[in-house]
C-alpha positions as CSV (number, residue, x, y, z in Angstrom):
1,M,73.9,-91.4,190.1
2,S,77.1,-90.4,188.3
3,Q,77.8,-91.5,184.8
4,R,80.8,-93.5,185.9
5,N,78.8,-95.4,188.5
6,L,76.0,-96.0,186.0
7,I,78.5,-97.5,183.5
8,I,79.9,-99.7,186.3
9,L,76.4,-100.9,187.2
10,L,75.6,-101.7,183.6
11,L,78.8,-103.6,183.2
12,V,78.0,-105.7,186.3
13,T,74.6,-106.5,184.8
14,V,76.2,-107.5,181.5
15,V,78.7,-109.8,183.2
16,S,75.8,-111.4,185.0
17,Y,74.0,-112.1,181.7
18,A,77.2,-113.3,180.0
19,C,78.0,-115.7,182.7
20,Y,74.4,-116.9,183.3
21,V,74.6,-116.1,186.9
22,R,72.4,-118.4,189.0
23,G,71.9,-118.1,192.7
24,D,74.7,-116.1,194.4
25,Q,76.2,-113.2,192.4
26,N,79.3,-114.2,190.4
27,P,82.2,-112.8,192.4
28,Y,84.1,-112.0,189.1
29,A,81.4,-109.4,188.4
30,R,82.7,-107.4,191.4
31,H,86.3,-107.9,190.2
32,V,85.5,-106.6,186.7
33,A,83.7,-103.6,188.2
34,S,86.7,-102.9,190.5
35,G,89.1,-103.1,187.6
36,L,87.0,-100.7,185.5
37,A,86.9,-98.2,188.4
38,A,90.7,-98.6,189.0
39,I,91.5,-97.9,185.3
40,D,89.0,-95.0,185.2
41,E,90.4,-93.3,188.3
42,G,94.1,-94.2,188.2
43,S,95.5,-94.9,184.7
44,L,98.4,-92.7,183.7
45,E,96.6,-91.8,180.4
46,P,92.9,-91.0,180.8
47,V,90.7,-93.2,178.6
48,P,87.0,-92.4,177.7
49,R,84.7,-94.4,179.9
50,R,82.6,-95.5,177.0
51,E,85.7,-97.0,175.3
52,L,86.5,-98.9,178.5
53,F,83.0,-100.3,178.5
54,D,83.1,-101.2,174.8
55,G,86.4,-102.9,175.3
56,A,85.2,-104.9,178.3
57,M,82.2,-106.1,176.2
58,E,84.4,-107.1,173.2
59,G,86.8,-109.0,175.5
60,M,84.0,-111.0,177.0
61,L,82.5,-111.8,173.6
62,A,85.9,-112.9,172.4
63,V,85.9,-115.5,175.3
64,L,82.5,-116.8,174.2
65,R,83.8,-117.1,170.6
66,R,86.8,-119.1,171.8
67,H,84.3,-121.5,173.5
68,G,82.4,-122.1,170.2
69,D,79.7,-119.4,170.3
70,E,80.0,-117.7,167.0
71,H,76.7,-115.9,167.1
72,S,76.8,-113.7,170.2
73,E,77.7,-110.1,169.4
74,F,78.1,-106.7,171.0
75,L,76.5,-104.1,168.9
76,L,77.2,-100.4,169.1
77,E,74.4,-97.9,168.7
78,E,75.0,-97.5,164.9
79,E,74.9,-101.2,164.5
80,A,72.0,-101.9,167.0
81,D,69.5,-99.4,165.6
82,P,69.3,-101.0,162.1
83,L,68.7,-104.3,163.8
84,R,65.9,-102.8,165.9
85,S,64.3,-101.4,162.8
86,E,64.6,-104.7,161.0
87,I,62.9,-106.6,163.8
88,R,60.1,-104.0,164.1
89,Q,59.9,-103.9,160.3
90,Q,59.6,-100.1,160.5
91,F,61.9,-97.0,160.1
92,G,61.6,-93.4,159.3
93,G,62.2,-92.9,155.6
94,I,60.7,-91.9,152.2
95,G,59.8,-95.2,150.6
96,V,62.4,-96.0,147.9
97,R,64.9,-98.8,147.1
98,I,68.3,-97.7,146.1
99,R,71.2,-99.3,144.3
100,W,74.7,-98.4,142.9
101,V,74.8,-98.9,139.1
102,D,77.2,-98.2,136.2
103,E,80.9,-97.3,136.3
104,P,81.7,-94.9,137.9
105,P,79.0,-95.9,140.4
106,R,75.8,-93.8,140.5
107,L,73.2,-94.1,143.3
108,V,69.8,-94.6,141.7
109,I,66.3,-95.3,142.7
110,A,65.5,-98.9,141.8
111,G,61.9,-99.6,140.8
112,P,59.0,-97.4,141.5
113,P,58.6,-95.8,145.0
114,D,56.2,-97.6,147.3
115,A,52.7,-96.4,146.9
116,G,51.5,-93.6,149.2
117,T,55.0,-92.7,150.5
118,P,56.7,-89.3,150.4
119,A,58.8,-90.4,147.4
120,A,55.7,-91.4,145.4
121,R,54.0,-88.1,146.2
122,A,57.1,-86.2,145.1
123,H,56.9,-88.1,141.8
124,L,60.4,-89.6,142.1
125,L,60.9,-92.2,139.4
126,A,62.8,-95.5,138.9
127,G,66.3,-94.6,137.6
128,D,66.5,-91.2,139.1
129,H,70.1,-90.4,140.2
130,I,70.5,-89.3,143.8
131,V,73.3,-86.8,143.5
132,A,73.3,-85.6,147.1
133,I,71.6,-86.2,150.4
134,D,71.2,-83.1,152.6
135,D,73.9,-81.5,150.4
136,V,76.3,-84.4,151.0
137,P,77.5,-85.7,147.6
138,T,76.8,-89.4,147.3
139,D,79.9,-90.1,145.2
140,G,82.3,-92.2,147.3
141,L,79.8,-93.0,150.1
142,G,79.2,-96.6,151.3
143,M,75.7,-98.0,151.4
144,E,75.7,-97.9,155.2
145,E,76.4,-94.2,155.2
146,V,73.8,-93.6,152.5
147,I,71.1,-95.4,154.6
148,R,72.1,-93.5,157.7
149,L,71.6,-90.2,155.8
150,M,68.4,-91.3,154.1
151,R,66.7,-92.6,157.3
152,G,65.7,-90.5,160.3
153,E,63.0,-89.6,162.7
154,P,59.5,-89.5,161.2
155,G,58.6,-85.8,160.6
156,S,62.1,-84.7,159.9
157,V,63.1,-83.4,156.5
158,V,65.6,-84.8,154.1
159,R,66.8,-82.9,151.0
160,L,67.6,-85.0,147.9
161,T,69.4,-83.6,144.9
162,I,68.0,-85.5,141.9
163,G,69.3,-86.0,138.4
164,R,67.0,-87.4,135.8
165,H,67.7,-88.9,132.4
166,G,67.0,-86.3,129.7
167,E,67.2,-83.3,132.0
168,Q,70.4,-81.3,132.0
169,A,70.2,-79.7,135.4
170,S,69.7,-81.5,138.7
171,R,67.0,-80.4,141.1
172,S,66.5,-80.4,144.9
173,V,63.4,-81.8,146.6
174,D,62.6,-81.7,150.3
175,L,60.8,-84.8,151.7
176,V,59.3,-85.2,155.1
177,R,60.2,-88.7,156.4
178,E,57.3,-91.0,157.5
179,I,57.1,-94.4,159.1
180,I,57.9,-96.9,156.4
181,S,56.9,-100.5,156.9
182,M,59.3,-103.1,155.6
183,P,57.4,-106.1,154.1
184,S,58.9,-109.5,155.0
185,I,56.7,-111.5,152.6
186,L,57.6,-110.8,148.9
187,G,56.2,-112.2,145.7
188,D,57.8,-113.2,142.4
189,V,58.0,-109.7,140.8
190,R,56.4,-106.3,141.3
191,G,53.6,-105.2,139.0
192,P,53.2,-101.8,137.3
193,D,51.6,-100.4,140.4
194,G,54.6,-101.5,142.6
195,E,52.6,-104.2,144.3
196,W,54.1,-107.7,144.6
197,Q,52.7,-110.4,142.3
198,F,52.7,-113.8,143.9
199,A,51.1,-116.1,141.4
200,L,53.7,-117.7,139.2
201,P,53.6,-117.2,135.4
202,A,54.5,-120.8,134.9
203,D,51.3,-121.9,136.7
204,P,49.0,-119.2,138.2
205,R,47.4,-121.8,140.5
206,I,50.7,-121.7,142.4
207,A,52.0,-118.7,144.4
208,Q,55.6,-118.0,145.5
209,L,55.8,-116.4,148.9
210,R,59.4,-115.3,149.6
211,I,59.8,-114.9,153.4
212,I,63.0,-112.8,153.5
213,M,63.1,-112.3,157.3
214,F,61.1,-113.1,160.5
215,G,60.0,-109.9,162.2
216,D,57.2,-108.6,164.5
217,R,54.8,-108.4,161.5
218,T,55.7,-111.4,159.5
219,A,53.0,-113.8,160.8
220,D,50.2,-111.3,160.2
221,E,51.6,-110.6,156.7
222,F,51.7,-114.3,156.0
223,S,48.1,-114.9,156.9
224,R,46.9,-111.8,155.1
225,V,48.7,-112.6,151.9
226,L,47.5,-116.3,151.9
227,D,43.9,-115.1,152.5
228,Q,44.1,-112.8,149.5
229,L,45.7,-115.4,147.3
230,I,43.3,-118.2,148.1
231,A,40.4,-115.8,147.5
232,S,41.9,-115.0,144.0
233,G,42.1,-118.7,143.1
234,V,45.6,-119.8,144.2
235,R,45.5,-123.4,145.2
236,A,49.1,-124.2,146.3
237,A,52.1,-122.2,147.6
238,V,55.9,-122.3,147.5
239,L,57.4,-121.0,150.7
240,D,60.7,-119.6,149.5
241,L,63.2,-119.4,152.5
242,R,66.3,-119.0,150.4
243,D,68.8,-116.5,151.8
244,N,66.6,-116.0,154.9
245,G,69.0,-115.6,157.8
246,G,66.3,-115.9,160.5
247,G,64.9,-113.4,162.9
248,A,62.2,-113.7,165.6
249,L,61.5,-117.2,167.0
250,D,57.9,-116.2,167.7
251,A,57.3,-115.3,164.1
252,A,58.5,-118.7,162.9
253,V,56.3,-120.5,165.5
254,A,53.3,-118.4,164.5
255,I,53.7,-119.4,160.8
256,C,53.9,-123.1,161.6
257,D,50.9,-122.7,163.9
258,V,48.6,-121.7,161.0
259,L,49.8,-124.5,158.8
260,L,49.5,-127.5,161.2
261,P,46.7,-129.1,163.3
262,A,46.5,-128.8,167.0
263,G,49.0,-130.5,169.4
264,R,52.0,-130.7,167.1
265,T,55.4,-129.8,168.4
266,I,56.9,-126.9,166.4
267,V,60.2,-126.6,168.2
268,E,61.9,-127.0,171.6
269,T,64.3,-124.6,173.2
270,R,66.9,-126.1,175.5
271,G,69.5,-124.4,177.7
272,R,72.7,-125.6,179.4
273,N,73.2,-129.3,179.5
274,G,70.2,-129.9,177.3
275,A,67.7,-128.8,179.9
276,L,64.2,-128.2,178.3
277,L,63.3,-124.6,178.5
278,K,60.1,-124.5,176.4
279,R,58.2,-126.7,174.0
280,Y,56.2,-124.8,171.4
281,E,53.1,-126.6,170.2
282,T,50.4,-125.7,167.7
283,S,47.3,-124.2,169.2
284,G,44.7,-125.5,166.8
285,S,44.2,-122.2,165.1
286,G,45.5,-123.5,161.9
287,R,43.7,-121.8,159.0
288,F,45.6,-123.2,156.0
289,L,45.7,-127.0,156.8
290,D,44.7,-128.1,153.3
291,L,46.9,-125.9,151.2
292,P,49.6,-127.9,149.4
293,L,53.0,-126.6,150.2
294,A,56.6,-126.8,149.1
295,V,59.5,-125.2,151.0
296,V,62.6,-124.0,149.1
297,V,65.8,-123.6,151.1
298,N,69.5,-123.0,150.3
299,R,72.9,-122.7,152.0
300,N,72.0,-119.4,153.5
301,S,68.7,-120.4,155.1
302,A,69.3,-120.2,158.8
303,S,67.8,-120.1,162.3
304,A,64.1,-119.3,162.2
305,A,64.0,-120.3,158.5
306,E,65.4,-123.7,159.5
307,I,62.8,-124.0,162.3
308,V,60.0,-123.6,159.7
309,A,61.5,-126.0,157.2
310,A,62.3,-128.6,159.8
311,C,58.9,-128.4,161.4
312,L,57.0,-128.8,158.1
313,Q,59.3,-131.6,157.0
314,D,59.1,-133.6,160.3
315,H,55.3,-133.4,160.2
316,R,55.2,-134.3,156.5
317,R,53.3,-131.1,155.8
318,A,55.6,-129.9,152.9
319,V,58.3,-131.2,150.6
320,V,61.6,-129.5,151.2
321,V,63.5,-128.5,148.0
322,G,66.9,-127.1,147.2
323,E,70.1,-127.3,149.2
324,R,71.0,-128.3,152.8
325,T,70.6,-125.3,155.1
326,Y,73.2,-123.3,157.1
327,G,72.9,-125.2,160.4
328,K,72.3,-122.4,162.9
329,G,70.4,-124.1,165.8
330,T,71.0,-121.5,168.5
331,V,68.7,-118.7,169.8
332,Q,69.9,-115.2,170.7
333,Q,68.2,-112.7,173.0
334,L,68.8,-108.9,172.8
335,V,69.9,-107.3,176.0
336,P,69.8,-103.4,176.0
337,L,73.0,-101.8,177.2
338,A,74.5,-98.3,177.6
339,E,73.7,-95.6,175.0
340,R,71.4,-97.8,172.9
341,S,74.0,-100.5,172.4
342,L,72.9,-104.2,172.5
343,L,74.2,-107.5,173.6
344,K,73.1,-110.2,171.3
345,L,73.6,-113.3,173.5
346,T,73.2,-116.9,172.7
347,W,71.0,-118.4,175.5
348,A,69.5,-121.5,174.1
349,S,69.5,-124.1,171.3
350,F,66.5,-125.1,169.4
351,W,65.5,-128.7,168.6
352,R,63.3,-129.9,165.8
353,P,60.2,-132.0,166.4
354,S,62.1,-135.2,165.5
355,G,64.3,-134.5,168.6
356,T,67.5,-133.4,166.8
357,N,69.4,-130.2,167.0
358,I,70.3,-128.9,163.5
359,H,73.2,-126.7,164.7
360,R,76.5,-127.2,162.9
361,M,79.2,-127.2,165.5
362,T,82.6,-125.7,164.6
363,D,84.2,-129.2,164.3
364,A,81.3,-130.7,162.3
365,S,82.1,-132.6,159.1
366,D,80.4,-131.9,155.8
367,D,78.6,-135.2,156.0
368,G,77.5,-134.7,159.6
369,A,73.9,-134.5,160.9
370,W,73.3,-130.8,160.8
371,G,71.0,-128.4,158.9
372,V,67.8,-129.3,157.1
373,V,68.4,-131.6,154.2
374,P,65.9,-131.6,151.3
375,H,63.7,-134.6,150.7
376,D,65.1,-137.4,148.5
377,G,64.8,-136.5,144.8
378,Y,64.4,-132.8,145.6
379,E,67.9,-131.8,146.4
380,L,69.4,-129.5,143.8
381,R,72.7,-128.0,144.7
382,L,74.2,-125.0,142.9
383,S,77.8,-124.5,142.0
384,A,79.4,-121.2,143.1
385,E,78.9,-119.8,139.5
386,Q,75.3,-121.0,139.4
387,F,74.6,-119.5,142.8
388,A,76.1,-116.1,141.8
389,A,73.9,-116.2,138.7
390,Y,70.8,-116.8,140.8
391,I,71.7,-114.0,143.2
392,E,72.1,-111.6,140.3
393,Y,68.9,-112.8,138.7
394,R,66.9,-112.4,141.9
395,S,68.4,-109.0,142.6
396,Q,67.6,-107.6,139.1
397,R,64.1,-109.0,139.3
398,D,63.5,-107.5,142.7
399,L,64.8,-104.1,141.8
400,W,63.8,-103.6,138.3
401,G,61.3,-106.4,137.4
402,G,63.2,-106.7,134.1
403,A,64.8,-110.1,134.4
404,T,63.5,-112.8,132.2
405,A,60.5,-114.5,133.6
406,I,60.8,-118.0,135.0
407,A,60.6,-120.4,132.1
408,D,58.2,-123.3,132.1
409,E,60.9,-126.0,131.7
410,S,61.5,-129.3,133.3
411,P,63.7,-129.3,136.4
412,A,65.4,-132.3,135.1
413,A,67.2,-130.1,132.6
414,D,70.7,-128.7,133.3
415,L,70.7,-125.5,135.4
416,N,70.5,-122.7,132.8
417,Q,73.6,-120.5,132.6
418,G,72.6,-118.5,129.5
419,E,71.0,-115.1,129.2
420,E,67.5,-116.4,130.1
421,F,68.1,-117.6,133.7
422,V,65.8,-120.4,134.9
423,D,65.3,-120.8,138.6
424,Q,65.4,-124.6,138.6
425,Q,65.1,-125.0,142.4
426,L,61.8,-123.1,142.2
427,M,60.6,-125.1,139.2
428,L,61.3,-128.3,141.0
429,A,59.0,-127.2,143.8
430,V,56.4,-126.1,141.2
431,E,56.6,-129.5,139.5
432,Y,55.9,-131.2,142.8
433,L,52.9,-129.0,143.5
434,R,51.5,-129.5,140.0
435,G,51.5,-133.2,140.6
436,V,49.5,-132.7,143.8
437,L,47.0,-130.4,142.1
438,N,46.6,-132.4,138.9
439,D,46.1,-135.9,140.4
440,G,46.5,-135.6,144.1
441,T,49.9,-137.2,144.2
442,P,53.4,-135.8,144.0
């Protein structure tokens, strides 16, 4: 089959998906394919076939957006591959976190390299300046370009030019990329060995599990971490879903499954005209039924994060703390297309156990019924300034571990805007769990 015919065939397939073809083939698919062939063969100025295909995809997605679908996307290869890596939670790399610091900006290694990775074996250190990647100077590069240069096929070699504080000359080091696993369950802060510490300094009986995404490995990570924490004496947990934009529906379902008894509805997916597609129910394999829980959410908690929060709230399994969530109640599927591009297509909506859809429509009012709203007495909204302070605090703590530890203060106090930032949303959840642990009541 010629490349042109292959592209036309792929385009017909995409149109079928985008239009939810049922029964007879949509006649417009044939017209689009004919138009593509006519332009390819007869236009006065020749146009690359891939650009025609990309343009057709973007045009169809624009129509979906005009009809209220703001979450369907067409992703080129360079956009699709990072998404695939995120869902798999794996990529070829060397095991470091990087950040721009100072003025003018310098690209530095933030925190110790992950244990057992090429970077750790090469004795790279937190604060090392990455001067060049494969002899390409990092000055002036964007983070996307840096990541593209740093990552690659496992077994391939990347050369880093490293500058170190106290050393006059930079040096080059060749590192062989390996498969690096991205954790999706993070703790409060990293210890000296680079491992996450989950028990909170304010009360070591309580652990903070920050679920930053829902990927293929999230459910297994979640159960493994809880097993270890319970064995070490942890008696309650805060599930921190702040700034979690979602991910795999199956991962959210699996987490709810281990926290609830059998026969409970976790979520329903519904298609056109509200038709029920699937009802997800707990299997009875719940292993952590008696662990007291609090869930912390904010304005950026969305999709799969909202599924977990809504499910645990509706079944009165956890108190929900923080801010009303984003309100993304739609489900996307990934359709592979030409040359590793992807169509991220909205195909269903999800409905919480109470029978409501949390999706915020484009014309929804601020006081409408959308998102997940914290329980009465546990809503703590941040101003724009306070939210920016929280993001900076969390970023510094994640990267360096040097931010001030969470103070053991009452959540009733004003949100702290001084040097010693206090995460009051987290402390409100901790106060609730302390009540449960101390006398059995919140």
